[in-house]
N, C-alpha and C positions, 0 to 999 in steps of 0.2 A: 413106272413114269414114262419112259422112252428116252430116246438119244437126244431128242430137242431139248426136252425138258433138263436132261443132264448138264449140257453146255451152259444153256441159259442160268441155271441155279450156280452152276461153278463160276461163271463169268459175274453173276451177282454178289457172290460169297467175297470173292477177290477184291471185288470194289468197296463193300461194306467193310471188309476188314481194314483195307486201307485207309478209309476215312475212320475206322474207329482209332488206328493209330495217331491219324492227324486231328484227333478230337480237339476242338477250341483253337485251333493252330493260329488262325487269324487273330483273336484277342490277345492269344499269350504273345506273338510277335509285336502286336502294337502296344502291348504293356511293357515287356520285357527289353524287345531290340529298339523300339521307336519312342517309348517313354512317354504314350499317349496319355492324354488326360480321360476322365469318365465319359465326357460329353464326343471324345473322339472315338473312343471303343464303341458305345453306343451308336455313333454315327457310321462306324465300320459294317454294323450289324443291319443298320437301318437303308442307308443309300444303296449299297449292293443290291438288295433285294428288290428295291424300289425300280431303280433303274432297269435291274433285270425284267421285271413284272413289264416295264413300258416296251422293252425290247420283243419279249413273249407275246404281247397283244397280236401282231400281224404273222406271228409263225404259228398262230393256232389252224388256220385253215390249211397252210402249207403242209404242216405235220398231218393233218387229216387226209389229204388226198397224194400222200406219199408211201412206198413202203415202210414199214414202220419199223424192220430190223435196220433198214439204211439209215434211218432217223437215229435209231440209238446208237448205231456204229459211229456216224458223224458227231453227235453230242460227245460222246466219249472222248473221240480224238481231239474235239476242240477245248475241252476241258483239260485233257493232258497237256495240252501245247500251252496254254495259258498258264498253267499250275507251275510249269516246269521252268518259267520265267523267274519265280520267287527265289529260290535258291541260287541261281545265276546272277540276279541283281543283288542280292545279299553278298555273295563272294567277291563281287567287285565294287562294292559300298554304294551302289546305287538304289537299293530297296528304299521306297518312300511311303508315306501313308496315301499319296494318290494312287501310286501303284497298286497298292493293296485294294483299295476302293474300285479300280478299273477291274482287277480279275476277280473279285466279288461280284460285280454286275454280269460280265461275260458268264461266269459259272452259274449265276441264279438262273438266266435266260437258257442257258443250254441244261440245266436240270430240268425246267420247267417243259422244254420239247422233249427231252427224254421220258420224262413222267407220263405226258400224253400217249406218246407213240406206245411205251411199255403197256400201258393200260388197254389200249385199242387192242396191242396185240394177245393180251391176256385172255379178253374177251373173245376174240377169234378163233382161239385153239383150245380152250379149256371149258369143258362142259357146265353148264349152268350150276347142278348140284355140287360142283367141285369149286366154285369160285371161293367160298368161305374157306374152305382148307386150303387152297391155294395163297390166299392172303395171309393165314394163320402161320403159315411154313416160312414164307419170307418174313414177317414179322419176327418168328423166332430167330430166324437166321440174323435179323438186323441186331437184336439184342445181344445175343452171344457176342457177336461182332464189338458193339460198345462195351460189354462186360470186361473182353479179353483187351482190346486195343488200348484204350486211355492210360492204364497203367505203365504198359510198355512203352507208350508214345512220352510219357511223362518223364520215364527213366531216360529214354532216349535223348530227350530235349536238354535234361540235366548234364549228361556225358559229351554230347556232340553238337548241341546248339540248338536256337529256336526254331531252324528251319529244316531239321532233320526230317520230320514226320510228314511236311509238305511233298519232299522227295517221293515218300512213300505213297501218299495219297494221289499225286501225281500217276504214279507207276501203275498204281489200280486201275486208274481209267484206261490206260492203255492195254492191260491185261484184259479186262471187263470187254472192250472192243474185239480184241481177238477172239474171246471166247464165245460173243454173240454172232461174229464172223464165221465161226466154227460150224455154226447150227446150219443142217443143209434140208433142202426141202423147197419147194415153191409154195409162197405164200398168195396165191392167186385173191383169196377174199379179203385181205387186210388194207387195200387203199381204193376207195369209193372214188367213183367217177367225179372229177371237178367241175364246176358249175361253169358253164361258157361264158356268160355275160358278166363283166365287169360290176355292174351293180347288184347282182346277187353274190358277187365274189365279196362286196363290201358289207353287205347283209351278213355274211357267213362270219365275219371279225365277231359279231354279238350274238351268234345263235346259242353258244355254250351258255351264256348268262340267259337268255330267255329261256332255257330248257330249265336250268336251276331255279329261276324265280317264277315259272310257270306250274311247277310241282310243288304242294305244299309241305310235304314232307321233306323234300330236299332242300327248299327253302328255309324252313327253320334250323335244319341240321347245318347248314352253311353259314349263316348268319352267328349261330352259336359258337361254331368251329371256328369263325374270324376272329372273335374276341378271345376264345380259350387260347388257340394258339398264339396269337398277339401277345396275350399278357404273359404265357408261359416265355416266350422267346425274348420278351423284353428284360427278363430277369437274367439271362446270361451274360451279357456284357458287365451288368452291376454286380453280378456275383463274381466274375474275373477279376474286378477291380476290388471288391471287399475283401476277399478270400487271398488273393495273391498281394496285394499292396497294403491294405490296411489292417489285416488281422496275419499277415506274414506265411500264409500256407506256401510249402515249397510246391514246385509243379508237379511232383509225383502224388501230392495229398489232394492236389486239385482234381488230377485224373482220377484218383481213386473215390473222390466224393462223389463221382457221377458214374465210375465203371461198377462198383460193387451192388448198387441198388438195380443194374440191368437185369440181374438173376430173376428180378420181379417181372421183366419183360418176358421171358421164356415162361413162367407160371402164367401169365394172364393170357398170351398168346395160345398156348395148350389148351388152355379152358374155354376159348370163345365157342367153339364147335357145340359143347355139352351143354354150356349156359344158354346160347341160342336154342338149341333143341327143347329145353326145358323151359325157359322162360320167354322165349320168342326175342325178335329183334326190337321191338318197343320197350319190353323190360329192359334190356340192356342200354338203350337209350336214355331211357328215364332214369335208372337206379344208378348205370355206372357213368353216366354222363355228370351225374350231380355228384358222385363221389369223387371223381377225377377233379375237381374245382375245390375241394375244401382244405387242400392241404399245402399250398403254395405260401399261405401266410406263414408258415412254420419258418420260411427261409429270412424273415425278419429278426429272428431269436438267435442266429448264429453267434457262436463266442469263440474265441480262440483257442486252440489247442484240442485234445482228443473231444471233450464236448461238443466242439462246435463241430468237428468232423463227424461225430455222431448223428448230430442232428440234421445236417445236409444228407447224409446217407438214407435217415430215416424217412426225411421228408421226400427225397426222392424215390424212395421204394414205393410209398404210398401212391404217388402219383404215377409211377411207371408201371404197376401193376393193373391199375386202371385204365390207363393209357392203351396198353398193351392188349387187353381184352375190348376196349370200345373201337380201336381203329380198324381190325378187320372185319367187323361188323358192319360199321360205315363205309368201308372200301366195297365191300358185297353190296350193301344195298344200294350204294351209289351206281355200280355197273348194271346191276338188274334193272333198274329204274331210269336205265341211259339206251336209246335205241342206238344201234351198232354203228349208224353212219353220222352220229354225233358224239361219240365217246371221245375222240381225240379233244375237240373244241369243248365239251364240258370238262374235261379234266383240266384243261389250260385255263379255263375261267375260274376255276376251283383254286388252283394254285396261284393264279394272277392275284385274284381278291387275297387269299391269303398272304402273299408277299407283300402285298400293299399294306394291309392289316398290320403285320409284324413290321414294317419300316416306321410306320406312323407311330404305334405303340412302344416301340425302342427307342425312337427319337425324342418321343415325350417322356420314356422312363429317364432318357439321358441328362437333357435338360433338367428334369427335375432334381436328378443327383448331384447336377453341378450347383443347383440352386440352395439345395437342402445337404442330403448325404446319399449314398447307395442303400444304406438301411432303411431311410425315409421311403425311397421310391419303390424298394421292395416290399414294403408294409402297404402302400397303395394299390401295388398290382395285387397282392394277395387279397384286399378287400374287395377290388373290383371284380376279380373273378368269383367271388362267392356270390354274385349277383346273376352269372351267367346261366345257371339252372332253369331261370325264368323263362329263357328262349329255347329250351328243347320243345321238341313238338308234340302236341297233344296226341292223345289215343286214336283219335280218328284221322290222325296225318299219316301214320307209320305202320297202323295194326294192319292194314291190308298188305300182306306180304308179295303178293303176286303183282307185277309188274302190270302197266296199263296195255302190254301189247304181248304177243306169244315169245315169250324170248327164247323158247326151246326151238322155236322155227328158225330162228337166224344161226342155230348151230347145229340143227341135226345133219346137213351135209357138211359140215366143216370139222365135227370132232376128230379127234386123233387120240391115241392111247396117252402121247406126251403132254400129259395134262398141264400142270400147273407152270404157267409162265408169267413172269413179271418183273418189274424192275422198276426204276423210277426214283428214286432214292432222295436223295439226301437234300436238304435245303443244305445240310453241312453236317461236319463232323462232330456233331453233340448229342448226347443223349435227349437232351430237350428237343432238339430238331428232329429226331427219330421220333419221339414221343408224339410231336405235333405233326409230322406228315406219314409216320407209318413205314412200312416197308417199302423201300424203294417205289414209291408207290404208283402202286396201284392203290394204294390206300390214301399216307400217307396220305422219317423219314423226312417236303414238305415243309394236317391240320385238317 
């Protein structure tokens, strides 16, 4: 794979495992330390991503016309700095709900910028034929981190307090930045020339959406993913309240309920290449895209005790197997069908739209849970997601696997042996977030 890939993968793994330890840290802090209501917990998952998406809109052209490794390092350091304020504020008794909202917003914006830079960097140094393998490998790393991290994080919270895993998550961003900084070599091709005129720069803000909406296959996949990702993410704060408060699950069981099914992520991501080779991208989009929407309704039937724990694990396992197979295929299709000079803006537009969808649906889910109950809100989310397969692209929209420009021509002079690069992570430390966004993505992880 080469030395550059080794450093980037190591940096990614450190960051992913840090976030695995910090699985669901903010909802846990809100519930256990700040005694937040269901609406407040949902607002924490909604307002932060929404504000972060607004901040990220003007960042997209800036990322496009900057050296991508420098952008990734900067975004990692920003996330380290703001996350480090949580344990400090908690230690001095200053931690508040508003503080968590502010940090969530900054982290969300930095994540979008990081993902956009990492996707552009991936396309610049990985051969087109290796894109699916690259995405699948980072997906596998992501799922393994979520399988191991949450049980350890839950145990650490029980022993040392609710902000313990936030420290690990913050340090993981610092070590990720150091790993990316250790990558040597000149990245001459990864920063397109910026437009000279300000009207052109203003138009550049919307170029990512223009590209997505102008391609019939990307447009259908985008709309479908907005709803699927938003509905899955809307269940996270609802489950936190249901499991931790109403059903009395201890934190370690809450972590285990999302960690154990992540073995399915390793299965799905390892199968991606073979399934695409046999059935094609369109077959994956139609069949797996439908299967991933069938299981969420099962969360409405969670009960106390071992039966409830097994129910959550079974539902999450089914969702994760399908999402981990679907996500690298989607990420690869998106990169294949986006010209090099638009990659950062397209990925930014994709993430911003996903964040907005998550914010809106999570807020609505929290309001519904306050008016009725978390279980009712979970039922509504499970029923709504059953309609999303109707939005998947038709045969004529994705059956043509070759993009409309010679992708190989963009890479022939750039390809280097150190293959699969990518990061881009995390909407946040949760198995559901990773299922939505994929491996620090390039996919994503992010939806």
